[in-house]
C-alpha positions in Angstrom: 68.8 120.9 124.4 71.4 118.4 125.7 70.6 116.6 128.9 73.1 114.6 130.9 71.9 111.0 131.4 73.4 108.6 133.9 72.5 105.4 135.5 72.2 105.1 139.3 75.5 103.8 140.6 75.5 100.4 142.3 77.3 100.7 145.7 80.1 98.3 146.5 80.4 98.4 150.2 83.7 97.3 151.9 83.7 95.3 155.1 80.8 93.5 156.6 77.5 93.1 154.6 74.8 95.6 155.4 72.9 94.9 158.6 69.6 93.1 158.3 66.4 94.6 159.8 65.8 93.0 163.2 62.7 90.9 163.3 60.3 91.4 166.2 57.6 89.1 167.4 54.5 90.2 169.3 54.9 91.8 172.6 57.3 94.4 174.0 60.6 95.1 172.2 63.7 94.0 174.2 66.7 96.2 174.8 68.8 93.9 172.5 66.4 94.4 169.7 66.5 98.2 170.3 70.3 98.2 170.1 70.1 96.1 166.8 67.5 98.6 165.5 69.7 101.5 166.4 72.7 100.0 164.6 70.6 99.1 161.6 69.1 102.5 161.3 72.4 104.3 161.8 74.0 102.4 158.9 71.1 102.9 156.5 70.6 106.6 157.4 74.3 107.3 157.0 74.5 105.6 153.6 71.1 106.3 152.0 69.8 109.6 153.1 71.2 112.9 151.9 72.8 114.8 154.8 75.2 117.6 155.5 78.3 117.5 157.7 77.0 120.5 159.6 73.6 119.0 160.1 73.7 115.2 160.3 70.4 113.4 160.3 68.6 111.8 163.2 70.0 108.2 163.2 67.1 106.6 165.0 65.0 103.7 163.8 61.8 105.8 163.8 63.6 108.4 161.6 64.6 105.6 159.1 61.0 104.3 159.0 59.7 107.8 158.4 62.3 108.3 155.6 61.2 105.1 153.9 57.5 105.9 154.2 58.2 109.4 152.7 60.0 107.8 149.8 57.1 105.4 149.3 54.6 108.2 149.4 56.7 110.2 146.9 56.5 107.4 144.4 52.7 107.6 143.9 51.6 108.9 140.6 49.4 112.0 140.7 46.9 113.0 138.0 48.5 116.4 137.3 52.2 116.5 138.0 54.8 119.0 136.9 58.1 118.0 135.5 59.8 118.7 138.9 57.2 116.4 140.6 57.8 113.7 138.0 61.6 113.9 138.5 61.1 113.7 142.2 59.0 110.7 141.8 61.6 109.0 139.7 64.3 109.8 142.2 62.3 108.4 145.1 61.5 105.3 143.1 65.2 104.7 142.2 66.2 105.3 145.9 63.7 102.7 147.1 64.8 100.3 144.4 68.4 100.6 145.5 67.6 100.3 149.2 65.6 97.1 148.4 68.4 95.6 146.3 71.1 96.3 148.9 68.9 95.1 151.8 68.3 91.8 150.0 72.0 91.5 149.1 71.3 91.6 145.4 70.0 88.0 145.8 67.6 86.3 143.4 65.2 83.7 144.6 66.4 80.4 143.0 63.0 79.2 141.7 62.5 82.6 140.1 65.9 82.5 138.4 65.1 78.9 137.2 61.7 79.9 135.8 63.2 82.9 134.0 65.9 80.6 132.6 63.1 78.2 131.4 61.4 81.1 129.7 64.5 82.1 127.9 65.1 78.5 126.8 62.0 78.7 124.6 63.8 80.9 122.2 67.2 79.2 122.3 69.1 77.9 119.3 69.4 74.2 119.1 72.8 73.0 118.1 73.6 70.0 115.9 76.5 68.3 114.3 76.6 70.8 111.5 76.0 73.7 113.8 78.0 72.9 117.0 77.5 74.7 120.3 80.2 77.0 121.5 81.9 75.8 124.7 80.5 77.4 127.8 82.4 78.6 130.9 83.7 75.9 133.2 80.9 74.6 135.5 78.0 75.6 133.3 75.1 73.3 133.0 74.0 71.7 129.8 70.7 72.5 128.1 69.4 68.9 128.9 70.2 69.3 132.6 68.5 72.6 132.7 65.5 71.4 130.7 65.1 68.4 133.2 65.3 70.7 136.2 62.7 73.1 134.6 60.4 70.3 133.8 60.7 68.9 137.4 60.0 72.4 138.8 57.0 73.0 136.6 55.6 69.5 137.4 56.0 70.2 141.2 54.1 73.5 140.8 51.4 71.9 138.7 51.0 69.0 141.3 50.8 71.4 144.2 48.2 73.6 142.5 46.1 70.5 141.6 46.3 69.2 145.1 45.3 72.6 146.5 42.3 72.8 144.1 41.0 69.3 144.9 41.1 69.7 148.7 40.2 73.3 149.2 36.8 75.0 149.4 36.2 78.4 147.7 36.9 80.2 151.0 40.2 78.3 151.4 41.2 79.1 147.9 40.5 82.8 148.5 42.5 82.7 151.7 45.5 81.0 150.0 45.4 83.4 147.1 45.4 86.4 149.5 48.3 84.9 151.5 50.3 84.3 148.3 49.7 87.9 147.2 51.3 89.3 150.4 
């Protein structure tokens, strides 16, 4: 049997970047935040929910939250699932992944990118006079600069962890590990 396989397309939006979700502190929600939420939900509902021209979706913030919660619920693995349930779970997972990437602007946390680069450096090829390195693109960093930056970052992480271990009680360590896991 032949099955068509395709990757999920990456959207390229024209115009302004996608709206960010309004942050709300404690207390009542102001009318300004309500308007921001409404604009935010309308953009996301229009672009990321399946809908029909004759029956457009509810564009409210609560409807957007409910849609995301339904997607999250649909991604849970069940013990006995049919092929259709499995396909639905994969679709929900890919939709959530796409929503997360677009909402974060396809950005990568700089220390994470640096740590991944350090990890890749472990298997690099060292160049010599007999085996010269190819010229990289303009503005690329040399291996020595990257290695120094990696070593500095690793030392900072080590120093911070050592400092936390020395001054903290077991209860403080538990609290900080729970906070880091959030």
